[in-house]
C-alpha positions as CSV (number, residue, x, y, z in Angstrom):
1,M,-16.4,-6.1,-6.8
2,E,-15.2,-9.4,-6.9
3,I,-13.4,-11.1,-4.4
4,L,-10.0,-13.2,-4.3
5,T,-8.6,-15.9,-2.6
6,E,-5.0,-16.2,-2.0
7,I,-5.5,-19.7,-3.9
8,E,-7.7,-17.7,-7.2
9,L,-4.7,-15.1,-7.2
10,R,-1.9,-17.1,-7.7
11,I,-4.1,-19.1,-10.7
12,R,-5.1,-15.6,-12.3
13,F,-1.8,-14.3,-11.6
14,E,-1.4,-12.6,-15.0
15,E,-4.7,-11.6,-15.2
16,I,-4.7,-9.3,-12.1
17,V,-1.0,-8.0,-13.0
18,E,-2.3,-6.6,-16.1
19,K,-5.5,-5.4,-14.1
20,I,-2.8,-3.2,-11.6
21,E,-0.6,-2.4,-14.6
22,Q,-3.5,-0.7,-16.1
23,G,-4.6,1.3,-12.7
24,A,-7.4,-1.0,-11.1
25,I,-8.1,0.0,-7.5
26,F,-8.0,-3.1,-5.2
27,I,-8.4,-4.3,-1.5
28,H,-5.0,-6.1,-0.5
29,P,-4.3,-8.1,2.9
30,T,-1.4,-7.1,4.6
31,D,0.3,-8.1,7.8
32,T,-1.9,-5.4,9.8
33,I,-4.9,-4.5,8.3
34,Y,-6.4,-4.6,4.9
35,G,-5.0,-1.9,2.4
36,L,-6.5,-0.1,-0.6
37,G,-4.2,-0.4,-3.6
38,C,-3.1,0.5,-7.0
39,N,-0.2,0.9,-9.1
40,A,2.2,3.4,-7.5
41,L,3.9,4.8,-10.8
42,D,-0.3,5.6,-12.3
43,E,-1.1,8.9,-11.4
44,K,-4.6,8.9,-12.6
45,A,-5.2,5.7,-10.0
46,V,-3.3,7.3,-7.2
47,E,-5.6,10.2,-7.6
48,K,-8.8,7.9,-7.7
49,I,-7.9,6.7,-4.5
50,R,-7.3,10.4,-3.0
51,E,-11.0,10.6,-4.2
52,I,-12.4,7.5,-2.6
53,K,-10.9,7.8,0.9
54,E,-11.6,11.9,0.8
55,R,-7.7,12.5,1.6
56,P,-6.9,15.2,-1.2
57,D,-3.6,16.3,0.6
58,T,-1.8,13.9,3.2
59,P,1.1,11.6,1.5
60,L,0.6,8.3,0.6
61,S,2.5,5.0,1.1
62,V,4.0,2.7,-0.9
63,W,4.1,-1.8,-1.2
64,V,7.7,-2.0,-1.9
65,P,9.0,-4.8,-4.3
66,S,12.2,-5.1,-2.3
67,K,14.8,-3.9,0.3
68,E,16.6,-3.4,-3.2
69,W,14.3,-1.2,-4.2
70,I,14.6,1.3,-1.2
71,Q,18.0,1.3,-1.0
72,K,17.9,2.2,-4.9
73,N,14.7,5.0,-4.6
74,C,15.6,5.9,-0.6
75,M,18.0,7.4,1.4
76,N,19.4,4.6,3.7
77,H,19.0,3.9,7.3
78,K,19.6,1.1,9.5
79,W,15.5,0.8,10.0
80,V,15.5,-0.8,6.7
81,D,17.2,-3.8,8.5
82,K,13.9,-4.2,10.3
83,L,11.8,-5.3,7.7
84,P,10.3,-7.1,6.5
85,G,7.4,-6.0,9.2
86,P,4.7,-4.1,10.6
87,Y,6.1,-0.6,9.8
88,T,6.1,2.2,7.2
89,L,9.1,3.8,7.4
90,I,9.3,7.8,6.1
91,M,12.5,8.4,4.3
92,P,14.3,10.6,2.3
93,I,13.7,9.9,-1.5
94,K,16.9,9.9,-3.6
95,N,14.7,9.1,-7.4
96,K,11.4,11.3,-7.2
97,K,10.1,9.4,-10.2
98,C,10.3,6.1,-8.4
99,V,6.4,6.8,-7.7
100,A,3.6,8.9,-9.3
101,A,3.9,12.8,-7.9
102,S,0.6,12.1,-6.3
103,V,1.9,9.9,-3.9
104,T,4.3,12.3,-2.3
105,K,2.2,15.7,-3.0
106,E,5.6,17.6,-2.9
107,K,6.9,16.1,-0.1
108,K,10.8,15.3,0.2
109,T,10.0,12.0,1.7
110,L,8.0,8.8,1.2
111,G,6.2,6.4,3.1
112,V,7.8,2.8,2.4
113,R,6.4,-0.8,3.7
114,L,7.5,-4.0,3.4
115,P,5.4,-6.4,4.7
116,D,6.2,-9.5,6.7
117,H,3.4,-11.2,5.0
118,W,2.5,-13.5,1.7
119,F,1.4,-10.5,-0.7
120,S,5.1,-9.2,-1.1
121,K,6.0,-11.8,-3.0
122,V,3.2,-10.4,-5.2
123,V,4.2,-7.1,-4.8
124,A,8.3,-8.4,-5.4
125,K,6.5,-10.3,-9.0
126,L,5.0,-7.1,-9.9
127,G,8.7,-5.4,-9.8
128,F,7.0,-1.9,-9.2
129,P,5.4,0.0,-6.1
130,I,1.5,-0.4,-5.2
131,V,0.0,2.3,-2.9
132,T,-0.8,1.1,0.1
133,T,-3.3,2.7,2.3
134,S,-5.9,1.6,5.1
135,A,-9.3,0.3,3.0
136,N,-11.3,3.4,4.7
137,K,-12.2,7.1,4.5
138,T,-10.1,9.2,6.3
139,G,-11.3,9.5,10.1
140,E,-13.3,6.2,9.7
141,P,-12.7,3.1,11.2
142,F,-10.6,0.8,9.2
143,M,-11.0,-2.4,7.9
144,T,-10.8,-5.7,9.7
145,K,-13.4,-7.8,8.0
146,L,-15.4,-8.0,4.6
147,E,-18.1,-6.9,6.9
148,N,-16.7,-3.4,7.7
149,L,-16.2,-2.6,4.1
150,D,-17.7,0.5,3.7
151,S,-20.0,0.8,1.1
152,D,-19.1,3.5,-0.8
153,I,-15.3,2.3,-1.4
154,E,-16.9,-0.8,-2.2
155,K,-18.6,0.7,-5.4
156,E,-15.2,1.6,-6.6
157,V,-12.5,-1.1,-6.2
158,S,-12.1,-3.6,-9.2
159,F,-11.6,-6.6,-6.6
160,M,-10.7,-7.7,-3.1
161,I,-8.0,-10.3,-2.2
162,Y,-9.5,-11.7,1.2
163,E,-8.2,-13.9,3.6
164,G,-10.4,-13.6,6.5
165,E,-10.8,-11.4,9.4
166,K,-8.0,-9.5,10.4
167,E,-7.6,-8.2,13.9
168,A,-4.1,-6.4,14.2
169,R,-3.8,-2.3,14.1
170,P,-2.3,-0.4,11.4
171,S,1.7,-0.8,10.9
172,K,4.0,1.6,13.0
173,I,5.0,5.0,11.3
174,V,8.3,5.4,11.9
175,N,10.1,8.6,10.6
176,V,13.8,7.8,10.2
177,L,15.5,10.8,10.3
178,K,13.4,12.1,13.5
179,E,13.9,8.7,15.0
180,E,10.0,8.9,15.9
181,I,7.5,6.1,16.1
182,E,3.8,7.3,15.7
183,E,1.7,3.7,16.5
184,R,-2.0,4.4,15.7
């Protein structure tokens, strides 16, 4: 696994974009903790993340390129106005083809994130969503620093964008239809 800084990512941006487009599995920083990601349109890459996390059935969340992407592909809701921020909004989908089918697992909703973090500019430049799920196996502690990255996950990852230890908690999950907020 190659470890990149924000500056190295900017210098090698075109190369990294190509890797993501081609299905690379990677670890990225967020406004909360580190995430495990891939191109959310790539069915094979999404299934690989499910294998890595040992999470075969539950839906995955995506980091979207913009609020406009949300409005185009999901039912609009007042919670979108709170973005960017530390939230995962569970929203009804209007366009089921906006992500690979294995992201939602046939649910009629999609978990969307638009964090208040510099990496949002990278996702915006990509122009497509990436899967964003905590960089850990299901049920295990989430990754906050390089030293607590699971070695089994590390073996499966092409690269990591690292910015030091994170001291936050995972995002709050907001089911916009039920107006329920779950803190993890």
